[in-house]
N, C-alpha and C positions, 0 to 999 in steps of 0.2 A: 495382399496388402500388408505392409509392414506393421509391426506392433511397437508400441511405446509403453514402458512401465515407469511410473513415477511414484514417489512417496508424496502424497498430497495431504497436508495437515496430519501427518503421522500414519496415514492409511495407504497401503500399496494399491495402486490402481493401474489397470492395463486396458488399452484400447487399440484397435486397428485404426490407423490414420493414413491419409494420403501424405505424400512428401511435402505438400504445400500447406498442411494444416498448422495454423498458428496456435501457440499455447493458449491464448485467450479463447479461441474457439473450442479447443479441447476441454478446458475448464468449464466453460459455460454450457456448451451444447452436448457434450458427451458425459461429463461428470456432474452436471447440473449444479455447479457452484457459481451462482449468478451474482455474487457480490463483487466479482471482478468485472468492472464495467467496460464497455466499448464506447469510447467517446469520439475519437477522431480518425482512427486507423492509420495515423501517420506518425505516431510516437511524440506528438506535441503536447497532449493534455495530461497524461499520467493517470487517467482514471483506471487503467488496466494494470497498475503496478502490483507486483507480487514479489516475494522473495524466492530466489532459486539458489539453493546451496548457501543461503545466508546473505546473498547479494540482491540489491534492488534491481528488478528487471521489468521493463515494460513488455507485458505479455502479448501485445499486438505486433511486436517485431521479432519475437522468438519462435522459431520453428519447433514444434513439438518433438519431432524425431531427433533433433539435435540435443534434446534434454533427456534422452533415455537414461534412466537410473538416477535422475536428479531428485533432490528433496525440495519440494515446492510448498510454500506457505502462502495461503490466500487470506483474505480478510476473515473468512469463516474460521480459520485456524488461530486467530489472534486471541479469542476469548478462552477462558478456562473450560475444562470438560463440563463443569457445572453451570456454564453460562456466564460466569463472572467476567466482566470486561477486563481487558488488559489495562495497565496503567495509562497507556496512550489513549485507548478508546474512552476510558473513564474521564480523562482530562479533556478530550474533545467534547464530551457530554457536559461536564461541569463548567466549561468555559465557552460554551456555545460556539465551538469551532466548526459548525456546519449550519447550513440553512436548508437548501433543497436536498442535500445528501448525495447528489450524483458523484461529486469528486471525492467524497469522504473516504471510501475504501482506499483509493490510491493515496490520498493524503496521509491516512493512518499508516499505511505500509511505508511510505516515504519517511514519515516521522520516526517510526520504529527503527528503520535502517539508519537514519541520522543518529539517533540516540545510542545505537549499538556501536557506531564509529566514534561518536563524540558525545559522551554522557552529559556534558554541561555546555552546550553550544550558546554562543551569544545570539542576540537578535539578528545581527547581520549574517552570521553563519546559517541560522535557520532560514532566513529569507533567500540566501544564495542557494542553499540545498533544495529549496522548494521551487526553484526556477523552472524545473521540468514538469511541474504540476500546475494546472490551471483551475481556478475557482472563479465562477462568474457571479457568485452571490455575496461572499463575505468580505471582500477587500483584504483578506488574509490576516487582519489584526487579531481576531480571536483564534485563528489557527496558530499563530505565533504564540499567543498567550497559552494555549493548550499545550504546546510542545515545551514551553518553559516550565509549566506546571508539572508535566510528566517527568521532566528532568530534575524536579525538586527545587527549582529556582523560583524566586518571587516574581509575581506578575504585576504587582501593584504599580511599579514605577515604569511600566512598559511605555507609556506615552512619552515620558522624558527621554527614553533611550532611542526613540525613533525620530525625535525632533532634530 
């Protein structure tokens, strides 16, 4: 059986995998990084979003073998080594950008990717970027507030900007 070696959250990890093994399965089942959620298996919900070589990827559609040698960051790798939340994670907590929490890892990963591409996005740009992520609880308002806050922008006038 072929092997795949990835740098996952800064740690080299190797596993034997079948050719059909998805990245999300490798992360959850073999590496026990269960923060990456399986929501739909069809690339619709974004719950499985991770960063691969710095790019946002839905892990339910990526074959593990295709990523041999890649650098993967999961939600577990977003916090500091001492457990300090990343600015995006902290903003989600501070601005109540989650309810049940199921979509949160994928939303945080998407938000971090957006902010690395566009450090000061508008409300419209945030909403457009998140179109590939589904949240069934929040209505997205507080998620948008959290991303604005993580970017250092004011969130007080958010209601006016979406009217």
